[in-house]
C-alpha positions as a Markdown table, in Angstrom:
| # | Residue | x | y | z |
|---|---|---|---|---|
| 1 | Met | 0.1 | -0.1 | 0.0 |
| 2 | Ser | 1.5 | 3.6 | -0.7 |
| 3 | Lys | 1.9 | 5.7 | 2.2 |
| 4 | Ile | -1.3 | 7.7 | 3.4 |
| 5 | Asn | -1.3 | 10.0 | 6.6 |
| 6 | Lys | -4.7 | 11.1 | 6.6 |
| 7 | Val | -7.8 | 10.0 | 4.7 |
| 8 | Val | -11.2 | 11.4 | 4.6 |
| 9 | Leu | -13.8 | 8.5 | 4.1 |
| 10 | Ala | -17.7 | 9.4 | 2.4 |
| 11 | Tyr | -19.3 | 7.5 | 5.2 |
| 12 | Ser | -23.0 | 6.5 | 5.2 |
| 13 | Gly | -23.0 | 4.8 | 8.7 |
| 14 | Gly | -24.2 | 1.5 | 7.0 |
| 15 | Leu | -22.2 | -1.9 | 7.0 |
| 16 | Asp | -20.1 | -1.2 | 4.3 |
| 17 | Thr | -18.4 | 2.0 | 5.4 |
| 18 | Ser | -18.0 | 0.7 | 9.1 |
| 19 | Ala | -15.9 | -1.9 | 8.1 |
| 20 | Ile | -14.0 | 0.1 | 5.4 |
| 21 | Ile | -12.9 | 2.3 | 8.5 |
| 22 | Pro | -10.5 | -0.2 | 10.2 |
| 23 | Trp | -9.8 | -1.9 | 7.3 |
| 24 | Leu | -8.1 | 1.4 | 6.2 |
| 25 | Lys | -6.4 | 2.0 | 9.3 |
| 26 | Glu | -4.9 | -2.0 | 9.1 |
| 27 | Asn | -4.0 | -1.8 | 5.4 |
| 28 | Tyr | -2.5 | 1.7 | 5.2 |
| 29 | Asp | -1.8 | 2.6 | 8.4 |
| 30 | Cys | -3.2 | 6.2 | 8.4 |
| 31 | Glu | -5.7 | 8.5 | 10.3 |
| 32 | Val | -9.3 | 8.1 | 8.8 |
| 33 | Val | -11.8 | 11.0 | 9.2 |
| 34 | Ala | -15.2 | 10.1 | 8.5 |
| 35 | Phe | -17.4 | 12.8 | 6.0 |
| 36 | Val | -21.4 | 12.3 | 6.4 |
| 37 | Ala | -23.1 | 14.3 | 3.9 |
| 38 | Asp | -26.8 | 15.6 | 4.9 |
| 39 | Val | -28.7 | 15.4 | 1.7 |
| 40 | Gly | -32.2 | 14.6 | 3.2 |
| 41 | Gln | -31.7 | 10.9 | 3.9 |
| 42 | Gly | -33.9 | 11.2 | 6.4 |
| 43 | Glu | -33.1 | 12.2 | 10.5 |
| 44 | Glu | -33.0 | 8.6 | 11.3 |
| 45 | Glu | -30.4 | 7.9 | 9.2 |
| 46 | Leu | -28.2 | 10.3 | 11.1 |
| 47 | Val | -29.0 | 9.5 | 14.6 |
| 48 | Gly | -25.9 | 8.4 | 16.3 |
| 49 | Ile | -23.9 | 8.2 | 13.4 |
| 50 | Glu | -20.7 | 10.4 | 14.4 |
| 51 | Glu | -20.6 | 8.2 | 17.6 |
| 52 | Lys | -20.9 | 4.8 | 15.3 |
| 53 | Ala | -17.8 | 6.4 | 13.0 |
| 54 | Ile | -15.7 | 7.1 | 16.1 |
| 55 | Ala | -16.6 | 3.2 | 17.7 |
| 56 | Ser | -15.5 | 2.1 | 14.1 |
| 57 | Gly | -11.8 | 3.8 | 14.9 |
| 58 | Ala | -12.5 | 7.0 | 13.0 |
| 59 | Ser | -10.7 | 10.0 | 14.5 |
| 60 | Ala | -13.2 | 12.3 | 13.7 |
| 61 | Cys | -16.7 | 12.8 | 12.1 |
| 62 | Tyr | -17.6 | 15.7 | 10.0 |
| 63 | Ile | -21.3 | 16.3 | 9.1 |
| 64 | Ala | -22.3 | 18.7 | 6.4 |
| 65 | Asp | -25.6 | 19.8 | 6.0 |
| 66 | Leu | -25.8 | 20.0 | 2.3 |
| 67 | Lys | -29.6 | 19.7 | 1.6 |
| 68 | Glu | -30.6 | 23.5 | 0.3 |
| 69 | Glu | -27.3 | 23.8 | -1.3 |
| 70 | Met | -28.2 | 20.6 | -3.3 |
| 71 | Val | -31.4 | 21.5 | -4.5 |
| 72 | Lys | -30.6 | 25.0 | -5.2 |
| 73 | Asp | -27.1 | 24.3 | -7.0 |
| 74 | Tyr | -27.8 | 20.9 | -8.5 |
| 75 | Ile | -31.4 | 19.7 | -8.9 |
| 76 | Tyr | -32.7 | 23.2 | -9.7 |
| 77 | Pro | -30.3 | 23.2 | -13.0 |
| 78 | Ser | -30.9 | 20.0 | -13.7 |
| 79 | Leu | -34.3 | 20.7 | -14.0 |
| 80 | Lys | -34.3 | 23.4 | -15.8 |
| 81 | Thr | -32.5 | 21.2 | -18.7 |
| 82 | Gly | -35.1 | 18.7 | -18.7 |
| 83 | Ala | -33.0 | 15.7 | -18.1 |
| 84 | Ile | -34.3 | 12.7 | -17.8 |
| 85 | Tyr | -32.1 | 9.1 | -18.2 |
| 86 | Glu | -33.4 | 7.1 | -20.8 |
| 87 | Gly | -36.8 | 8.5 | -20.9 |
| 88 | Lys | -37.9 | 7.9 | -17.0 |
| 89 | Tyr | -35.3 | 8.4 | -14.5 |
| 90 | Leu | -35.2 | 11.8 | -12.8 |
| 91 | Leu | -31.4 | 11.1 | -12.0 |
| 92 | Gly | -32.3 | 11.2 | -8.2 |
| 93 | Thr | -29.0 | 9.3 | -7.0 |
| 94 | Ser | -26.8 | 11.0 | -10.0 |
| 95 | Met | -27.7 | 14.6 | -8.8 |
| 96 | Ala | -26.8 | 13.7 | -5.2 |
| 97 | Arg | -23.2 | 12.7 | -5.8 |
| 98 | Pro | -21.4 | 16.1 | -7.2 |
| 99 | Ile | -22.3 | 18.0 | -4.0 |
| 100 | Ile | -21.4 | 15.0 | -1.7 |
| 101 | Ala | -17.7 | 14.6 | -3.6 |
| 102 | Lys | -16.9 | 18.4 | -3.8 |
| 103 | Ala | -18.0 | 18.9 | 0.0 |
| 104 | Gln | -16.0 | 15.6 | 1.0 |
| 105 | Val | -12.9 | 17.4 | -1.1 |
| 106 | Glu | -13.4 | 20.7 | 0.6 |
| 107 | Cys | -13.2 | 18.3 | 3.7 |
| 108 | Ala | -10.2 | 16.8 | 3.1 |
| 109 | Leu | -8.2 | 19.8 | 2.0 |
| 110 | Glu | -9.4 | 21.9 | 5.0 |
| 111 | Ile | -8.0 | 19.5 | 7.5 |
| 112 | Gly | -5.0 | 18.5 | 5.6 |
| 113 | Ala | -5.9 | 15.1 | 4.2 |
| 114 | Asp | -3.9 | 13.8 | 1.6 |
| 115 | Ala | -6.3 | 10.8 | 0.3 |
| 116 | Leu | -10.0 | 10.2 | -0.5 |
| 117 | Cys | -11.9 | 7.3 | -0.1 |
| 118 | His | -15.7 | 5.7 | -1.1 |
| 119 | Gly | -17.6 | 2.7 | -0.4 |
| 120 | Cys | -19.1 | 2.1 | -3.7 |
| 121 | Thr | -18.7 | -1.3 | -5.5 |
| 122 | Gly | -16.7 | -1.9 | -8.7 |
| 123 | Lys | -20.1 | -3.1 | -10.4 |
| 124 | Gly | -22.1 | 0.6 | -10.2 |
| 125 | Asn | -22.2 | 4.0 | -11.5 |
| 126 | Asp | -21.0 | 5.6 | -8.3 |
| 127 | Gln | -17.5 | 4.6 | -8.1 |
| 128 | Val | -17.4 | 6.8 | -11.6 |
| 129 | Arg | -19.1 | 9.6 | -10.2 |
| 130 | Phe | -16.9 | 10.3 | -6.9 |
| 131 | Glu | -14.0 | 9.7 | -8.7 |
| 132 | Gly | -14.3 | 11.6 | -11.6 |
| 133 | Ala | -15.5 | 14.3 | -9.1 |
| 134 | Phe | -12.2 | 13.8 | -7.4 |
| 135 | Ala | -10.3 | 14.0 | -10.4 |
| 136 | Ala | -11.7 | 17.7 | -11.2 |
| 137 | Leu | -11.6 | 19.3 | -8.3 |
| 138 | Ala | -8.4 | 17.7 | -6.5 |
| 139 | Pro | -6.5 | 15.4 | -8.6 |
| 140 | Gln | -3.6 | 15.5 | -6.1 |
| 141 | Leu | -5.5 | 13.6 | -3.7 |
| 142 | Thr | -4.8 | 10.0 | -3.4 |
| 143 | Val | -8.2 | 7.9 | -4.1 |
| 144 | Ile | -8.6 | 4.8 | -2.2 |
| 145 | Ala | -11.7 | 2.4 | -3.2 |
| 146 | Pro | -11.7 | -0.7 | -1.0 |
| 147 | Trp | -14.0 | -3.0 | -2.9 |
| 148 | Arg | -11.6 | -2.8 | -5.8 |
| 149 | Glu | -8.8 | -3.7 | -3.5 |
| 150 | Trp | -10.3 | -6.0 | -0.3 |
| 151 | Asn | -11.2 | -10.2 | -0.4 |
| 152 | Leu | -14.4 | -9.4 | 1.8 |
| 153 | Arg | -16.4 | -10.2 | -0.8 |
| 154 | Ser | -20.2 | -10.6 | 1.2 |
| 155 | Arg | -22.3 | -9.2 | 4.0 |
| 156 | Glu | -21.5 | -12.3 | 6.0 |
| 157 | Ala | -17.9 | -11.4 | 5.8 |
| 158 | Leu | -18.2 | -8.1 | 6.6 |
| 159 | Leu | -20.2 | -8.8 | 9.6 |
| 160 | Asp | -17.4 | -11.5 | 10.6 |
| 161 | Tyr | -14.8 | -9.0 | 10.2 |
| 162 | Leu | -16.4 | -6.2 | 12.2 |
| 163 | Ala | -17.0 | -8.9 | 15.0 |
| 164 | Glu | -13.6 | -10.2 | 15.0 |
| 165 | Arg | -12.3 | -6.7 | 16.2 |
| 166 | Asn | -15.3 | -6.1 | 18.3 |
| 167 | Ile | -16.5 | -3.0 | 16.6 |
| 168 | Pro | -20.1 | -2.4 | 17.4 |
| 169 | Cys | -22.6 | -3.0 | 14.3 |
| 170 | Thr | -26.3 | -3.0 | 14.1 |
| 171 | Ala | -26.5 | -4.5 | 10.6 |
| 172 | Ser | -27.9 | -8.1 | 10.3 |
| 173 | Leu | -26.8 | -10.4 | 8.0 |
| 174 | Glu | -30.1 | -10.5 | 5.7 |
| 175 | Lys | -30.3 | -7.3 | 3.5 |
| 176 | Ile | -33.1 | -7.8 | 1.3 |
| 177 | Tyr | -33.0 | -4.6 | -0.4 |
| 178 | Ser | -30.2 | -1.9 | -1.2 |
| 179 | Arg | -31.5 | 1.5 | -0.8 |
| 180 | Asp | -30.2 | 5.4 | -1.7 |
| 181 | Ala | -32.5 | 8.4 | -0.2 |
| 182 | Asn | -31.6 | 11.8 | -0.5 |
| 183 | Ala | -34.4 | 14.9 | -0.5 |
| 184 | Trp | -35.0 | 14.2 | -4.4 |
| 185 | His | -35.5 | 10.3 | -3.9 |
| 186 | Val | -35.3 | 6.9 | -2.8 |
| 187 | Ser | -34.2 | 4.3 | -5.0 |
| 188 | Thr | -34.9 | 0.5 | -4.0 |
| 189 | Glu | -32.7 | -2.7 | -6.0 |
| 190 | Gly | -32.2 | -6.2 | -5.4 |
| 191 | Gly | -34.6 | -8.9 | -3.7 |
| 192 | Val | -37.3 | -9.9 | -5.6 |
| 193 | Leu | -36.4 | -6.9 | -8.2 |
| 194 | Glu | -33.5 | -8.9 | -9.9 |
| 195 | Asn | -35.5 | -11.2 | -11.6 |
| 196 | Thr | -37.3 | -9.1 | -14.0 |
| 197 | Trp | -40.2 | -11.2 | -14.1 |
| 198 | Asn | -41.3 | -10.4 | -10.3 |
| 199 | Ala | -43.3 | -7.5 | -9.9 |
| 200 | Pro | -42.7 | -5.1 | -7.3 |
| 201 | Asn | -43.9 | -6.0 | -3.7 |
| 202 | Glu | -45.2 | -3.7 | -1.0 |
| 203 | Leu | -41.1 | -3.6 | -0.1 |
| 204 | Cys | -40.3 | -1.8 | -3.1 |
| 205 | Trp | -41.8 | 1.2 | -1.9 |
| 206 | Val | -40.5 | 3.4 | 1.0 |
| 207 | Trp | -42.0 | 7.0 | 0.6 |
| 208 | Thr | -45.0 | 6.9 | -1.8 |
| 209 | Lys | -48.6 | 5.6 | -1.2 |
| 210 | Asp | -50.0 | 2.4 | -3.5 |
| 211 | Pro | -51.8 | 4.6 | -6.3 |
| 212 | Gln | -54.5 | 1.8 | -5.9 |
| 213 | Gln | -54.7 | 2.7 | -2.0 |
| 214 | Ala | -54.3 | 6.5 | -2.6 |
| 215 | Pro | -57.4 | 8.9 | -1.6 |
| 216 | Asp | -60.4 | 8.6 | -4.2 |
| 217 | Val | -60.6 | 12.8 | -4.1 |
| 218 | Ala | -57.8 | 14.5 | -6.0 |
| 219 | Glu | -56.5 | 17.3 | -4.7 |
| 220 | Thr | -54.7 | 20.4 | -6.6 |
| 221 | Val | -51.3 | 22.2 | -6.0 |
| 222 | Ser | -50.3 | 25.8 | -7.5 |
| 223 | Val | -46.8 | 26.1 | -8.2 |
| 224 | Leu | -45.3 | 29.3 | -9.1 |
| 225 | Val | -42.5 | 29.2 | -11.4 |
| 226 | Glu | -39.5 | 31.9 | -12.1 |
| 227 | Lys | -37.3 | 32.0 | -14.4 |
| 228 | Gly | -37.2 | 27.9 | -14.5 |
| 229 | Glu | -37.2 | 27.7 | -10.7 |
| 230 | Val | -40.2 | 26.9 | -8.5 |
| 231 | Val | -40.2 | 29.8 | -5.8 |
| 232 | Ala | -43.7 | 29.5 | -4.2 |
| 233 | Val | -46.4 | 26.3 | -3.8 |
| 234 | Asp | -50.0 | 27.2 | -2.8 |
| 235 | Gly | -48.9 | 30.4 | -2.4 |
| 236 | Glu | -46.6 | 30.3 | 0.0 |
| 237 | Pro | -43.1 | 31.5 | -0.8 |
| 238 | Met | -40.7 | 28.9 | -0.2 |
| 239 | Thr | -37.0 | 27.6 | -0.4 |
| 240 | Pro | -35.9 | 25.2 | -3.0 |
| 241 | Tyr | -35.4 | 22.6 | -0.4 |
| 242 | Asn | -38.5 | 23.2 | 1.5 |
| 243 | Ala | -40.6 | 23.4 | -2.0 |
| 244 | Leu | -39.5 | 20.6 | -2.4 |
| 245 | His | -39.9 | 18.8 | 0.7 |
| 246 | Tyr | -43.4 | 20.4 | 0.7 |
| 247 | Leu | -44.4 | 18.7 | -2.7 |
| 248 | Asn | -42.8 | 15.3 | -1.8 |
| 249 | Ser | -45.2 | 15.3 | 1.1 |
| 250 | Lys | -48.3 | 16.2 | -1.0 |
| 251 | Gly | -47.0 | 13.9 | -3.8 |
| 252 | Ala | -46.2 | 10.5 | -1.6 |
| 253 | Glu | -49.7 | 10.9 | -0.5 |
| 254 | His | -51.3 | 10.3 | -3.9 |
| 255 | Gly | -48.6 | 7.8 | -4.8 |
| 256 | Ile | -47.0 | 10.1 | -7.3 |
| 257 | Gly | -43.4 | 9.5 | -8.6 |
| 258 | Arg | -43.3 | 5.8 | -8.9 |
| 259 | Ile | -41.4 | 4.1 | -11.7 |
| 260 | Asp | -39.6 | 0.5 | -12.2 |
| 261 | Ile | -36.9 | 0.3 | -14.9 |
| 262 | Val | -34.3 | -1.5 | -16.4 |
| 263 | Glu | -31.5 | 0.9 | -16.6 |
| 264 | Asn | -28.4 | 1.0 | -18.7 |
| 265 | Arg | -25.3 | 1.3 | -15.9 |
| 266 | Leu | -22.5 | 3.4 | -17.2 |
| 267 | Val | -20.0 | 0.6 | -16.4 |
| 268 | Gly | -22.0 | -1.6 | -19.1 |
| 269 | Ile | -24.4 | -3.6 | -16.7 |
| 270 | Lys | -28.0 | -3.5 | -17.0 |
| 271 | Ser | -29.6 | -3.0 | -13.6 |
| 272 | Arg | -33.0 | -2.8 | -12.4 |
| 273 | Gly | -34.6 | -0.5 | -9.7 |
| 274 | Cys | -37.8 | 1.3 | -8.2 |
| 275 | Tyr | -37.4 | 4.7 | -7.8 |
| 276 | Glu | -39.8 | 7.4 | -5.9 |
| 277 | Thr | -39.4 | 10.9 | -7.3 |
| 278 | Pro | -43.2 | 12.7 | -5.7 |
| 279 | Gly | -41.8 | 16.0 | -5.6 |
| 280 | Gly | -39.6 | 16.0 | -8.4 |
| 281 | Thr | -42.0 | 14.3 | -10.9 |
| 282 | Ile | -44.6 | 17.7 | -9.7 |
| 283 | Met | -41.9 | 20.0 | -9.9 |
| 284 | Met | -40.8 | 18.5 | -13.4 |
| 285 | Glu | -44.6 | 18.9 | -14.8 |
| 286 | Ala | -45.1 | 22.3 | -13.6 |
| 287 | Leu | -41.5 | 23.6 | -15.5 |
| 288 | Arg | -42.5 | 21.8 | -18.9 |
| 289 | Ala | -46.0 | 23.1 | -18.7 |
| 290 | Val | -45.0 | 26.8 | -18.4 |
| 291 | Glu | -42.2 | 26.2 | -21.0 |
| 292 | Gln | -45.1 | 25.0 | -23.6 |
| 293 | Leu | -46.3 | 28.4 | -23.4 |
| 294 | Val | -43.3 | 30.6 | -23.5 |
| 295 | Leu | -40.8 | 28.8 | -25.8 |
| 296 | Asp | -41.3 | 28.5 | -29.6 |
| 297 | Lys | -40.8 | 25.6 | -31.4 |
| 298 | Glu | -37.0 | 26.1 | -32.0 |
| 299 | Ser | -36.3 | 26.9 | -28.4 |
| 300 | Phe | -38.5 | 24.0 | -27.1 |
| 301 | Glu | -36.5 | 21.8 | -29.3 |
| 302 | Phe | -33.2 | 22.7 | -28.4 |
| 303 | Arg | -34.2 | 22.9 | -25.0 |
| 304 | Gln | -34.9 | 18.9 | -25.6 |
| 305 | Thr | -31.9 | 18.2 | -27.2 |
| 306 | Leu | -29.7 | 20.0 | -24.0 |
| 307 | Gly | -32.0 | 17.6 | -21.6 |
| 308 | Leu | -31.1 | 14.6 | -23.8 |
| 309 | Lys | -27.7 | 15.2 | -23.5 |
| 310 | Ala | -27.5 | 16.7 | -19.7 |
| 311 | Ser | -29.4 | 13.4 | -19.0 |
| 312 | His | -26.3 | 11.5 | -20.0 |
| 313 | Leu | -23.3 | 13.7 | -18.5 |
| 314 | Ile | -25.1 | 13.9 | -14.9 |
| 315 | Tyr | -25.8 | 10.2 | -14.9 |
| 316 | Asp | -22.0 | 9.5 | -16.3 |
| 317 | Gly | -20.6 | 11.9 | -13.2 |
| 318 | Arg | -19.6 | 14.5 | -15.7 |
| 319 | Trp | -20.7 | 17.1 | -13.7 |
| 320 | Phe | -17.4 | 19.0 | -13.3 |
| 321 | Thr | -16.7 | 19.5 | -16.9 |
| 322 | Pro | -16.9 | 22.4 | -19.1 |
| 323 | Leu | -19.3 | 20.5 | -21.9 |
| 324 | Cys | -22.0 | 20.0 | -18.7 |
| 325 | Gln | -21.4 | 23.7 | -17.4 |
| 326 | Ser | -22.1 | 25.0 | -21.0 |
| 327 | Leu | -25.5 | 22.8 | -21.2 |
| 328 | Leu | -26.5 | 24.2 | -18.1 |
| 329 | Ala | -26.0 | 27.8 | -18.8 |
| 330 | Ala | -27.6 | 27.3 | -22.0 |
| 331 | Ala | -30.6 | 25.9 | -20.0 |
| 332 | Asn | -30.2 | 28.8 | -17.9 |
| 333 | Thr | -31.1 | 31.3 | -20.5 |
| 334 | Leu | -33.7 | 29.8 | -22.1 |
| 335 | Ala | -35.5 | 29.3 | -18.7 |
| 336 | Gln | -35.0 | 33.3 | -18.4 |
| 337 | Asp | -38.6 | 33.7 | -19.8 |
| 338 | Val | -39.9 | 30.3 | -17.8 |
| 339 | Thr | -42.2 | 32.4 | -15.8 |
| 340 | Gly | -45.7 | 31.6 | -14.7 |
| 341 | Glu | -48.3 | 29.8 | -12.5 |
| 342 | Val | -49.5 | 26.2 | -13.3 |
| 343 | Val | -51.8 | 24.2 | -11.4 |
| 344 | Ile | -51.4 | 20.6 | -10.9 |
| 345 | Gln | -53.8 | 17.9 | -9.7 |
| 346 | Leu | -52.7 | 14.9 | -8.1 |
| 347 | Tyr | -54.8 | 11.8 | -8.2 |
| 348 | Lys | -53.9 | 8.0 | -8.0 |
| 349 | Gly | -50.5 | 8.2 | -8.8 |
| 350 | Gln | -50.8 | 11.0 | -11.9 |
| 351 | Ala | -49.8 | 14.4 | -11.4 |
| 352 | Thr | -51.7 | 16.0 | -14.3 |
| 353 | Val | -51.8 | 19.8 | -15.4 |
| 354 | Thr | -54.9 | 21.5 | -15.4 |
| 355 | Gln | -54.4 | 25.1 | -15.6 |
| 356 | Lys | -51.2 | 27.2 | -16.6 |
| 357 | Arg | -50.6 | 30.9 | -17.4 |
| 358 | Ser | -47.5 | 33.2 | -18.1 |
| 359 | Gly | -47.1 | 37.0 | -18.7 |
| 360 | Asn | -44.1 | 35.7 | -20.8 |
| 361 | Ser | -46.9 | 33.4 | -22.9 |
| 362 | Leu | -46.3 | 33.2 | -26.8 |
| 363 | Tyr | -50.2 | 31.4 | -27.0 |
| 364 | Ser | -52.9 | 33.8 | -28.6 |
| 365 | Glu | -56.3 | 32.8 | -28.0 |
| 366 | Glu | -56.9 | 35.7 | -30.8 |
| 367 | Phe | -54.7 | 33.4 | -33.1 |
| 368 | Ala | -55.6 | 29.9 | -32.1 |
| 369 | Thr | -59.5 | 29.9 | -32.0 |
| 370 | Phe | -61.4 | 27.9 | -34.5 |
| 371 | Gly | -64.1 | 31.0 | -34.7 |
| 372 | Glu | -64.1 | 34.4 | -36.7 |
| 373 | Asp | -61.0 | 36.7 | -36.2 |
| 374 | Asp | -59.2 | 39.5 | -37.7 |
| 375 | Val | -55.7 | 38.5 | -37.1 |
| 376 | Tyr | -55.4 | 35.4 | -39.4 |
| 377 | Asp | -56.2 | 35.4 | -43.3 |
| 378 | His | -56.6 | 32.0 | -44.3 |
| 379 | Ser | -55.9 | 32.5 | -47.8 |
| 380 | His | -51.9 | 33.2 | -46.8 |
| 381 | Ala | -51.1 | 29.8 | -45.6 |
| 382 | Gly | -51.2 | 28.3 | -49.3 |
| 383 | Gly | -48.0 | 30.9 | -50.1 |
| 384 | Phe | -46.8 | 29.3 | -47.1 |
| 385 | Ile | -47.2 | 25.9 | -47.6 |
| 386 | Arg | -46.0 | 26.0 | -51.5 |
| 387 | Leu | -42.6 | 27.4 | -50.2 |
| 388 | Tyr | -42.3 | 25.3 | -47.1 |
| 389 | Ser | -42.9 | 22.5 | -49.5 |
| 390 | Leu | -40.8 | 23.7 | -52.7 |
| 391 | Ala | -37.7 | 21.2 | -52.2 |
| 392 | Ser | -40.3 | 18.3 | -52.5 |
| 393 | Arg | -42.1 | 19.7 | -55.6 |
| 394 | Ile | -38.6 | 20.3 | -57.1 |
| 395 | Arg | -37.7 | 16.3 | -56.8 |
| 396 | Ala | -40.9 | 14.9 | -57.7 |
| 397 | Leu | -40.5 | 17.4 | -60.7 |
| 398 | Asn | -37.0 | 16.1 | -61.5 |
| 399 | Ser | -38.4 | 12.5 | -61.1 |
| 400 | Gln | -40.8 | 13.1 | -64.0 |
| 401 | Lys | -38.7 | 14.2 | -66.6 |
């Protein structure tokens, strides 16, 4: 092992990172500092986490509250692009990784650490996301990925490893599902989901109510958007995180934001997951509704292109790259006119826009009406169509010669 003096570990308090702390000390003979990112995974996940890290052998444990910053500086910019990975996934895990990695790097630089460590496996996307961010922000720091080095290959092996060292751990041998949660979403993988012919059971869903058991009466929420950002809900001005938290509660009650997908991981493996993004689904519907009013055809098409490309850059862990920042800047420019109010009906798993208005709207009732009007001469359409189809006409005439 290369000589490491102090390493900052992205610590969750789970079985893997609890075992990583003593493993680092034994194999690298270094000081281990635990870094915990509060990205809205839930207070129950953070209770006693500092004591747990110290008991595992960490010299210190730093907890950073990143919830508001994550929504404001990472989720909202992503929303403006319309990024949806492979047509369905709202990038819940992906959008949390850049800010966690950035805060971890800042912690390491502040305390004089010479290495960074994460608990990602060698099969997943997160190892790329973390290490891509590390490379962009602090290439001078050594990166340690225990799952690519150690010979602990099972949950049982990890538990035995901790037991042999008398390190307390509340984890059990059986862990049916793998979950990841933050303010934006919660994901569930493993268990029955590993067979794509198995339908999800009730344990596959954590936040949202089964749409079949959701209220029989629809509920509406009013969302105010300014320059592509949600600034108020139901008439109350809210910070980005508070708006998301409020909409999560509303959406979850009505079973909003459930998806069951098989996605293409960056490393080439397909994986299946059940994802819940109730508040995010409502926010996305609100922004797209205002866009329909204010963006012209070419601008909307370009925004769709931005969203497709941004979804892959964010999913692939390329947030801190010039291309990703350029796409975010372009989307932000388009969003300058995306201001308006939207009313969304929540009912048994569906978030349906029922009303929308904007002072920047390009929609004109006078032009769109099927009734009589004084602003549109139907005869003008003939010349437009003749010019619009001129290339087709010339091609057909050539073929007749």
